[in-house]
N, C-alpha and C positions, 0 to 999 in steps of 0.2 A: 468601497462596495459594501452596501448594507446586505447582510445575509438574509436570503429568502428561503434557502433550502440547503441542507448538508447531506453529502453522500458519505456513507460509512461501509467499509469492506472488512468483514471479519475473517481472519485466517485460521490456521490449524488450531483445533481445540477451542475455538472461540464461538461455537454454535450457540452456547448459552447467552452470549452477548446480544443475540437477536431478541432476547426478552427484555424490553426496556421498561422495567418496573411495572406499574399498573397502567401504563399508557395504552390508549386504544391503538390497535394495529390493523392495518389493511393489507391483506395478502394479495399480491398481484402476479400475473404472468404476462410477459411481453414477448411478442414475436419480432425479431430483428432481422436485418439482412445477414446476420452472422449466426443466428440460432435462437432458441427459445430460452428465456431466463425467468426464474421464479425469484421474487424479492418481496421485501416488506416496506411499508410506508407508515410512519408514525406522524399523522397529519396534525395532531394537536400539541406536539412538543413545540418549544419556541427556541429556535426556528424548527420547522418540520424536518424530519430525518428520513432518508431513504437508505435502507440497509440491505446489503447483499452478502450472503455467505459465499466466500470465494470458492470453496470446494464443493458446495452442495446446492448450487443454484440451477442445476440442470435436471434434477430428479434423481441423481445418483451421486455418490462421492467420487470426485475426480482428483487424481494425483496431479502434482504441479505441472508435469509435462503434457498433461491432457486438458488443461484448463482452456476454456474458450474466453480468453481475455476480451476480445473484441465485442462479444455479445453483451457481457454484463457492463463493460465500460460504456458501450453505446447506450444502454438503458439509462445510466447515470448522466451522461453528458449530452445526449441529443434531445430532441423535442419531447421525448417520453417523460423524463423527469427534470432535466435541465438544472442540475445542482450547481451551487456556486463554488463549492470546494469539496475535496475528497480527503478524508482521513482513513487510514488503514492500519491493520495490525499484522504482524508476521513473526513466525517462529524462526530463530536463527541460531547458528553455532558461532563460537568465537575461537580463534586459533591460539591454542596453548595458553593455559591459565597463567603460567608463570611469566609470560611475556605480555599478553594482552591486558591483564589486570582485571578482566571481567569474570563474573561468576554466574553460575546458573541462577536464574531468577532476576537478573539485572534487566532494567529497561533502557533501551538505547534509541536515540533519534538520529539516524545517519544524515549526512549532508551531501554525500555524493556516492556514486556507484561505479564500480568497474564491472564490465560485462565480459565474462569468459565464455559464455555460451554462444554468442554471435548468431543467434537466430534473428529472423525478421519479425518485428512487432509493429503492425500498422493497420489502419483502416483501409488502406488502398486495396482495391480488388479489381477484377476485370470490369471495365466499363466505368470505373470510378477511381481515377488517379489524376493528380495534378502536380507537376514538379515543384511549383511554389508552395502549394498547400502541404505537401508531405515532406518537405525538407525544413525541419524545425531545428532551432538550436538545441544542443545537448547540455548547455550550462543551466544550472539551477533547475534541474528536473524536479528536485525536492525543494518545495517552496520555503524560503527562509522565514516567512511570516508564520506559516503553519508549524514549522519546526520549533520556532520560539514558543508557540502555544503549547506544544506537546512536551517540550523539554523542561522549560522553566520560565513562566511568564515574567519573572523578574530579571531574567538574563537576556540581554539584547544580542549576545553573541554566543549562540550555542556552539559547543566544541565541534571541530571538523572531524567527523567520523565517516569511515568508508565502509559501505555495504557492497559485497560481491554478489553479482548474479552468477553464481559459482558453478552450479551443476544442473544439468537438464533433468537428471534424475530418472526414476526415483532411487537415489542412493546417497550415501555420505561421501565426502572427499577422502581420498587416500592420504596417508602421511606425506607422501611426496608432493601431492597437490597442495596440501596445506602449507608446506614450506614455501612454495611459490607464492601463495596468497600472502603469507606473512612477509616475505621479501618485498612484495608490491605495496605494503602498507595497509593491507586490509584489516579492518577491525572486527567485522562480523560477516558470516557467509550464509547464503540462502539459495534456494532453488528458484525456478522461473515463476516468481509471483510478483513481487513489488516492482522489479525493473520493467517488465512488459507493461504493467499498469501505468507507471510513471511516464513512459514513452507515449502511450495512448492518451493519457491525460494532457500531455503537451500538444498532441494533435487536436484535442478537444478544446484547448485553451483554458483548462481548468486547473487551478492550484492544487497540488497533491503533496502529501507527506505520509511517512510510515513510522509507526511506533513498533520497534522490534523488541521481542522478549527472548532473552538468551535461554535456550533449552538444553544446550549441551556444550561441552568443551571439546573442540575438534582437534585431531581426528577422533570421531566418535567411536566408542567401544561398546555400543548398545544398539538396540533396535528402535524402531519408530515409536513403540509404545511409551518409552520414557519421554519422548518429545511431547506426546499428547498429555501425559500426566503432568509434566512440568508446566505446560500451558494452562492446565486446569488450576494449578496452584497460583499462577500469576494472574488469572482472570480478574479477580476482584481489584487488584492493583492497577491493571491495565484499564479496566472499566472506569475507575476513579480518574485516571489520567485523561482519558478521552472526554469524560464529562467536564472536568476542569478546563480542558482545552476549549471545548465548545463554549463554555461560559465566558472565557477570556476572549474568544473570537467575536462573540456578540458585542462585547464592549470595545474591541479594538478592530476596526474595519480593515479589511485587506487593502493595502495601498495600491492605487492605480499604477504607480511607478515601481512596484515590487519587481526585482530581477526575474522572477519566474514568469512575468508577463512579456518580457522582451522577445519579440519574434513569435509570440503565441497569443497575440491579442484577440484573434478570432478562431473559431472552430473550423476544421476542414469541411464541416457540413454546412457552413454559412453560405 
């Protein structure tokens, strides 16, 4: 698959990422069946990039549990922009430094997700549902090819790391909850951001991966301001990682037989 257009979703503290150097930017607003979305298009980058601020695409800042995932994912994946793949960033915590081995400021590319929230994330709605369209595999929600691009282009087997869709929020995990996550083999924890997007990307038939920045050692003993400040510090490194990944993906086409395609060959909107 030759890249025609890339979707990029910026998470907590990543608003500055929506300034793509000196590139010409077109601001757009789209009305979707799920809500209104503000986003940016960089038409003259190679390939063109469509960028959405995860928390600020509705005209106000929305906490994770209030996000309208369907609206902004619809913009990226339906006929509005029809991107070929989606790269995202997310702030996460990691359980117990002495056990997990990660530190604040580390970048992590997870390969799988455990969902503790158990909400429903789907484009299905009244008058638009199909048992075949909306029952997609849950394997390889995070595309191996995109993970390779984000993690290390020279490494064909990125480490198997688990991200938890851990808390509906807005809050951090309790110590007891973190012990459960640790016992389950979780490496990093987050709120309802990347997992809903990954599920919806599967319904859209679009490869998806997330670059996580460790902002705190869980269970957290601080407030959300430290998360925002930590993401500001990591921003330059994350931006370089995204740019390098895009360059690599231009040179290395997404294989048609990638595991992330199995059972997701077409969008539910086809």
